[in-house]
C-alpha positions as CSV (number, residue, x, y, z in Angstrom):
1,M,-3.5,-49.3,-20.0
2,L,-6.1,-48.0,-22.3
3,Q,-4.9,-45.1,-24.6
4,E,-7.8,-42.6,-24.9
5,T,-8.0,-39.2,-26.8
6,V,-11.0,-36.9,-27.2
7,L,-11.4,-34.7,-30.2
8,T,-14.0,-31.9,-29.7
9,N,-15.5,-28.8,-31.4
10,A,-15.3,-30.5,-34.8
11,R,-17.9,-31.2,-37.7
12,I,-17.6,-34.9,-38.1
13,V,-18.5,-36.4,-41.5
14,L,-20.3,-39.6,-40.9
15,K,-21.4,-42.0,-43.7
16,D,-24.6,-40.2,-44.5
17,T,-24.5,-36.9,-42.5
18,V,-22.4,-34.3,-40.8
19,I,-22.6,-33.6,-37.2
20,D,-21.2,-30.9,-34.8
21,G,-19.6,-32.9,-32.0
22,H,-16.8,-34.9,-30.5
23,L,-15.0,-38.2,-30.8
24,V,-13.6,-40.5,-28.3
25,L,-10.6,-42.7,-29.5
26,R,-9.7,-45.6,-27.5
27,D,-6.7,-48.0,-28.3
28,G,-6.7,-47.0,-32.1
29,R,-10.5,-47.3,-32.6
30,I,-13.3,-45.0,-32.4
31,A,-15.1,-45.7,-29.0
32,E,-17.8,-42.9,-28.9
33,I,-19.3,-40.5,-31.3
34,G,-21.2,-37.6,-29.7
35,S,-23.0,-34.3,-30.4
36,G,-21.9,-31.1,-28.7
37,S,-18.6,-30.3,-27.0
38,A,-16.7,-32.3,-24.6
39,R,-13.3,-31.9,-22.7
40,G,-10.5,-32.8,-25.2
41,E,-8.3,-31.5,-28.1
42,D,-10.1,-28.6,-29.8
43,Q,-10.4,-29.0,-33.5
44,G,-11.2,-25.5,-34.0
45,G,-14.6,-26.2,-35.8
46,D,-12.8,-27.9,-38.5
47,L,-13.9,-31.1,-40.5
48,L,-13.0,-34.7,-39.3
49,I,-13.3,-37.1,-42.2
50,P,-12.1,-40.7,-42.3
51,G,-8.6,-41.3,-43.5
52,L,-8.6,-41.7,-47.4
53,V,-8.1,-45.0,-49.1
54,E,-6.1,-45.0,-52.3
55,L,-6.2,-48.1,-54.5
56,H,-4.0,-47.3,-57.5
57,T,-1.2,-44.7,-57.3
58,D,1.8,-44.9,-59.7
59,H,3.4,-42.2,-57.6
60,I,6.1,-44.2,-55.8
61,E,7.8,-45.1,-59.1
62,G,8.5,-41.4,-59.7
63,H,10.5,-41.4,-56.4
64,Y,12.2,-44.9,-57.0
65,L,13.1,-43.8,-60.8
66,P,13.4,-40.1,-60.6
67,R,15.5,-39.8,-63.7
68,P,16.4,-42.0,-66.7
69,K,18.8,-44.8,-65.6
70,V,18.6,-43.6,-62.0
71,V,17.4,-46.2,-59.3
72,W,17.0,-44.4,-56.1
73,N,17.4,-46.2,-52.6
74,P,14.1,-48.0,-52.2
75,Y,13.7,-47.2,-48.5
76,A,14.4,-43.5,-49.2
77,A,12.1,-43.4,-52.1
78,L,9.3,-45.1,-50.0
79,Q,9.7,-42.7,-47.2
80,A,9.4,-39.6,-49.4
81,H,6.5,-41.1,-51.1
82,D,4.9,-41.9,-47.8
83,A,5.3,-38.5,-46.2
84,Q,3.5,-37.0,-49.4
85,I,0.6,-39.6,-49.3
86,A,0.0,-39.2,-45.5
87,G,0.2,-35.4,-45.9
88,S,-2.6,-35.6,-48.4
89,G,-4.8,-37.4,-45.8
90,I,-4.3,-40.9,-47.1
91,T,-4.0,-43.5,-44.3
92,T,-4.2,-46.5,-46.4
93,V,-2.5,-46.8,-49.7
94,F,-2.0,-49.4,-52.4
95,D,1.4,-48.8,-54.1
96,A,1.1,-49.7,-57.7
97,I,4.1,-51.6,-59.0
98,R,4.7,-52.4,-62.7
99,V,4.7,-56.3,-63.6
100,G,6.1,-57.2,-66.9
101,T,9.4,-56.0,-68.6
102,E,8.5,-53.4,-71.2
103,E,10.7,-51.9,-73.9
104,G,12.2,-48.4,-72.8
105,I,11.0,-48.9,-69.0
106,A,13.7,-49.1,-66.4
107,L,11.7,-51.1,-63.9
108,N,12.2,-54.9,-64.1
109,H,11.3,-57.8,-62.0
110,E,14.6,-57.4,-59.9
111,T,14.2,-53.7,-59.3
112,A,10.2,-54.1,-58.7
113,A,11.0,-56.8,-56.1
114,Q,13.5,-54.8,-54.3
115,L,10.7,-52.0,-54.0
116,A,8.1,-54.5,-53.0
117,D,10.5,-56.0,-50.3
118,A,11.3,-52.4,-48.9
119,I,7.4,-51.9,-48.7
120,A,7.0,-55.2,-46.7
121,E,10.1,-54.4,-44.4
122,A,9.3,-50.9,-43.7
123,Q,5.6,-51.5,-42.9
124,A,6.8,-54.5,-40.5
125,T,9.1,-52.2,-38.7
126,G,7.0,-49.2,-38.1
127,R,8.7,-46.9,-40.5
128,L,5.7,-45.5,-42.5
129,R,3.1,-43.1,-41.6
130,A,0.3,-44.5,-43.8
131,E,-0.5,-48.3,-44.0
132,H,0.9,-49.5,-47.3
133,F,-0.3,-52.4,-49.5
134,I,1.0,-53.4,-52.9
135,H,-1.0,-53.3,-56.1
136,L,0.6,-55.2,-58.9
137,R,0.0,-53.5,-62.2
138,C,0.3,-56.4,-64.6
139,E,1.1,-55.4,-68.4
140,V,-0.4,-58.6,-69.8
141,S,0.7,-57.8,-73.2
142,V,4.5,-58.5,-72.6
143,A,5.9,-62.0,-72.6
144,D,7.0,-62.3,-69.0
145,A,4.0,-60.8,-67.1
146,V,3.0,-64.1,-65.5
147,E,6.5,-64.7,-64.4
148,G,6.7,-61.4,-62.9
149,F,3.6,-61.7,-61.1
150,S,4.7,-65.2,-59.8
151,Q,7.9,-63.6,-58.3
152,L,6.2,-60.7,-56.8
153,S,2.8,-62.0,-55.5
154,G,4.4,-63.9,-52.6
155,N,5.0,-60.6,-50.9
156,P,2.7,-60.3,-47.8
157,R,1.6,-57.0,-48.6
158,V,0.1,-57.8,-52.1
159,R,-3.7,-57.5,-52.1
160,L,-4.6,-56.2,-55.5
161,A,-3.7,-56.8,-59.3
162,S,-4.9,-55.1,-62.2
163,L,-4.8,-56.7,-65.6
164,M,-3.8,-53.8,-68.3
165,D,-3.0,-53.8,-71.9
166,H,-1.6,-50.5,-73.1
167,A,-1.1,-51.6,-76.8
168,P,-1.9,-49.1,-79.4
169,G,-5.4,-49.0,-81.1
170,Q,-7.6,-50.4,-78.1
171,R,-8.7,-49.6,-74.7
172,Q,-7.0,-46.4,-73.3
173,F,-5.4,-45.7,-76.7
174,V,-8.1,-46.3,-79.3
175,D,-6.9,-42.8,-80.8
176,I,-3.4,-43.5,-82.3
177,D,-2.7,-39.6,-82.2
178,T,-3.2,-39.8,-78.3
179,Y,-0.9,-42.9,-78.3
180,R,1.8,-40.8,-80.5
181,A,1.5,-37.9,-78.1
182,Y,1.9,-40.0,-75.0
183,H,4.8,-42.1,-76.2
184,Q,6.8,-40.8,-79.2
185,K,8.5,-37.7,-77.6
186,K,8.8,-39.4,-74.2
187,R,11.0,-42.2,-76.0
188,G,12.7,-39.8,-78.4
189,L,11.6,-41.8,-81.5
190,S,11.6,-40.9,-85.1
191,D,8.3,-41.4,-87.1
192,N,9.7,-44.6,-88.6
193,E,11.1,-45.8,-85.1
194,F,7.6,-45.1,-83.6
195,E,5.8,-47.1,-86.4
196,R,8.1,-50.1,-85.7
197,F,7.6,-49.7,-82.0
198,M,3.8,-49.6,-82.3
199,A,3.8,-52.9,-84.6
200,R,6.0,-54.5,-81.9
201,R,3.6,-53.7,-79.1
202,R,0.6,-54.6,-81.2
203,A,2.1,-58.0,-81.9
204,E,3.1,-58.7,-78.3
205,S,-0.5,-58.0,-77.3
206,D,-1.9,-60.4,-79.8
207,E,0.5,-63.0,-78.7
208,N,0.4,-62.6,-74.9
209,S,-2.8,-60.9,-73.5
210,A,-5.4,-63.4,-73.5
211,R,-3.1,-66.1,-71.9
212,S,-1.6,-63.7,-69.2
213,R,-5.0,-62.5,-68.4
214,K,-6.1,-65.9,-67.5
215,G,-3.0,-67.1,-65.9
216,I,-2.7,-64.1,-63.6
217,A,-6.4,-64.2,-62.7
218,D,-6.0,-67.8,-61.8
219,L,-3.1,-67.2,-59.5
220,C,-4.9,-64.4,-57.8
221,R,-8.0,-66.6,-57.1
222,E,-5.5,-69.1,-55.4
223,K,-3.9,-66.4,-53.4
224,G,-7.0,-64.5,-52.4
225,I,-5.8,-61.3,-54.4
226,V,-8.4,-58.9,-55.4
227,V,-8.6,-58.6,-59.2
228,A,-9.2,-55.4,-61.2
229,S,-9.8,-54.8,-64.9
230,H,-8.2,-51.7,-66.6
231,D,-9.4,-49.5,-69.4
232,D,-12.3,-51.6,-70.5
233,A,-14.0,-49.9,-73.4
234,F,-16.6,-52.3,-74.6
235,E,-19.1,-54.6,-73.2
236,S,-17.1,-57.5,-74.4
237,H,-14.2,-56.3,-72.0
238,V,-16.6,-56.3,-69.1
239,E,-17.8,-59.8,-69.8
240,E,-14.3,-61.0,-70.0
241,A,-13.6,-59.4,-66.6
242,V,-16.5,-61.1,-65.1
243,V,-15.5,-64.4,-66.1
244,L,-12.0,-63.7,-64.7
245,G,-13.4,-63.0,-61.2
246,T,-12.9,-59.2,-61.3
247,R,-14.2,-57.1,-58.6
248,I,-13.0,-53.6,-59.5
249,A,-13.3,-51.9,-63.0
250,E,-10.4,-49.3,-63.1
251,F,-10.6,-46.5,-65.6
252,P,-13.3,-47.5,-68.0
253,T,-12.8,-45.4,-71.1
254,T,-16.5,-45.3,-72.1
255,S,-19.7,-44.8,-70.5
256,I,-20.8,-48.0,-72.0
257,A,-18.1,-50.0,-70.2
258,A,-18.8,-48.2,-66.9
259,S,-22.4,-48.9,-66.9
260,A,-22.0,-52.6,-67.8
261,S,-19.4,-53.0,-65.1
262,R,-21.6,-51.6,-62.5
263,K,-24.7,-53.9,-63.8
264,A,-22.3,-56.9,-63.4
265,G,-21.4,-56.0,-59.8
266,L,-18.1,-54.4,-60.3
267,S,-17.0,-51.3,-58.3
268,V,-16.2,-48.6,-60.9
269,L,-12.9,-46.6,-60.3
270,M,-11.9,-43.4,-62.0
271,G,-9.2,-40.9,-61.6
272,A,-9.4,-38.0,-59.1
273,P,-7.3,-35.8,-61.6
274,N,-10.1,-36.4,-64.0
275,I,-12.5,-34.6,-61.8
276,V,-10.1,-32.0,-60.9
277,R,-9.3,-31.3,-64.5
278,G,-12.7,-31.6,-65.7
279,G,-12.1,-34.5,-68.0
280,S,-9.6,-37.3,-69.1
281,H,-6.2,-36.4,-70.2
282,S,-6.4,-39.2,-72.8
283,G,-9.8,-37.9,-74.2
284,N,-11.8,-40.8,-72.7
285,V,-15.0,-40.5,-70.6
286,A,-15.2,-37.9,-67.9
287,A,-15.5,-39.0,-64.4
288,L,-18.1,-36.4,-63.4
289,D,-20.4,-37.9,-66.3
290,L,-20.3,-41.4,-64.7
291,L,-20.9,-39.8,-61.3
292,K,-24.2,-38.1,-62.6
293,A,-25.2,-41.3,-64.3
294,G,-24.7,-43.3,-61.1
295,D,-21.9,-45.3,-62.5
296,L,-18.9,-44.3,-60.2
297,D,-18.1,-45.7,-57.0
298,I,-14.4,-44.9,-56.2
299,L,-11.8,-42.1,-57.0
300,S,-8.2,-42.9,-57.0
301,S,-5.3,-40.1,-57.1
302,D,-3.6,-42.0,-59.8
303,Y,-0.4,-39.9,-60.3
304,V,-1.2,-36.9,-57.8
305,P,-1.5,-37.9,-54.3
306,F,-3.3,-34.6,-53.1
307,S,-5.9,-34.8,-56.0
308,L,-7.9,-37.3,-54.0
309,L,-8.7,-34.9,-51.2
310,Q,-9.2,-32.2,-53.8
311,A,-11.5,-33.8,-55.9
312,A,-13.9,-34.9,-53.0
313,F,-14.0,-31.1,-51.9
314,H,-14.1,-30.0,-55.5
315,L,-17.3,-32.1,-56.0
316,T,-19.0,-30.4,-52.9
317,D,-17.9,-26.8,-54.2
318,T,-19.6,-27.6,-57.5
319,E,-22.7,-29.2,-55.7
320,D,-22.2,-32.3,-57.7
321,A,-22.1,-34.2,-54.4
322,D,-22.8,-33.6,-50.8
323,L,-19.8,-34.1,-48.3
324,P,-20.8,-37.5,-47.0
325,A,-21.3,-38.9,-50.6
326,A,-18.0,-37.4,-51.8
327,V,-16.1,-38.9,-48.7
328,R,-17.5,-42.3,-49.5
329,L,-15.9,-42.0,-52.9
330,V,-12.5,-41.7,-51.4
331,A,-12.8,-43.7,-48.3
332,T,-15.8,-45.9,-47.6
333,H,-16.1,-47.4,-51.1
334,P,-12.3,-48.1,-51.9
335,A,-12.1,-49.8,-48.3
336,Q,-15.0,-52.1,-49.0
337,A,-13.8,-52.9,-52.5
338,A,-10.5,-54.1,-51.2
339,G,-12.0,-56.0,-48.3
340,L,-10.8,-53.6,-45.6
341,D,-13.9,-53.7,-43.4
342,D,-12.2,-52.0,-40.5
343,R,-11.8,-48.7,-42.0
344,G,-13.3,-46.1,-44.6
345,E,-15.8,-44.3,-42.3
346,I,-16.3,-42.7,-38.8
347,A,-18.2,-45.3,-37.1
348,I,-18.0,-47.1,-33.7
349,D,-15.3,-49.6,-33.5
350,K,-13.8,-48.7,-36.8
351,R,-9.9,-47.6,-37.0
352,A,-9.4,-44.2,-35.8
353,D,-7.9,-43.2,-39.3
354,L,-8.8,-39.5,-39.2
355,V,-8.0,-36.4,-41.1
356,R,-8.7,-32.8,-39.9
357,V,-9.5,-30.6,-42.7
358,D,-9.9,-26.9,-43.2
359,A,-12.2,-26.3,-46.1
360,S,-13.2,-22.9,-45.1
361,M,-12.4,-21.1,-48.4
362,K,-14.7,-22.2,-51.1
363,G,-13.0,-22.3,-54.4
364,R,-9.6,-23.3,-53.1
365,P,-8.2,-26.7,-52.2
366,P,-8.8,-27.9,-48.7
367,I,-6.0,-27.6,-46.1
368,V,-5.0,-30.8,-44.3
369,R,-4.3,-29.8,-40.6
370,S,-3.5,-33.2,-39.1
371,V,-3.9,-36.9,-39.9
372,M,-4.2,-39.8,-37.5
373,R,-3.8,-43.4,-38.1
374,E,-5.2,-45.7,-35.6
375,G,-5.5,-42.9,-33.2
376,R,-1.9,-41.7,-33.5
377,R,-0.9,-38.5,-35.2
378,V,1.3,-39.2,-38.4
379,A,1.0,-35.8,-40.1
């Protein structure tokens, strides 16, 4: 039997416009879009937007590793993360899992695999509100990055991999003072210990990065996994990314790299917290400046799930984007970049992934009233 739901008295955000009307959902898909009212579930004049698509969030690691030397039950960690993801209006999420064993980091290949396996099993058994894929964050500077990628990439939920190098003096951490502020206190190192730590990280990068980038990119090509670059700063970084078959440029640190990435056909992704805060916490290029230059395609919540929705409505409050354009940054464009053509906008025959949003109080974060995934309420 057909499962049909009608949502009425809503402001519906389509790809290029907003209409007052109703939606007919049938068997998890959008069957009809109409102007005016209809008999159905009253949305109280609230907005209906497509479910958000999140490509890079590290948020799950905070649940899995809540304290130093504490590894939480992966299913419990995942379910706590999932509840916050869905409650933030995100119906499709790429959970970022670290690849490569780093000094002082508790997540290794074994614990990463346990988390990835939990995601695959929980998705297959219907335990999750949002749909979860896996994004492998490959720290190419460490010696075992390719080995770790090979172990994890067989997981059926892996759809995206990013190639990153956080060694000091380049990309995200050109400024050593920023690197010091980020790492020294966090790791509890004295000045001499920190200098030795930086020297080791630089040496690792020099020895491993180029080989690991190519090795992982080649494996991604074989497996059909989308490749993203990370923290590109110069045109040479972008040229390297293009040679490797990259489709997404994550968090470019300069306007030069962002512009070159877009000219090369890459989708440029920046952090939603960068928009909300008014700039980068690392002192790099501001996402809003890239948006104004026409060099920003996608926003990611990164480390604060709700920031994705918050950033979209912040842009409308400041009149830096109209509502359809803001929604494209957090739903349509990320879905397209990940090859998920069945979602990301409210259109006929797309998935009924929908978020009811109350944005009536300008200058305050929007309120998520309800969330549907494939026509079923999940939050």
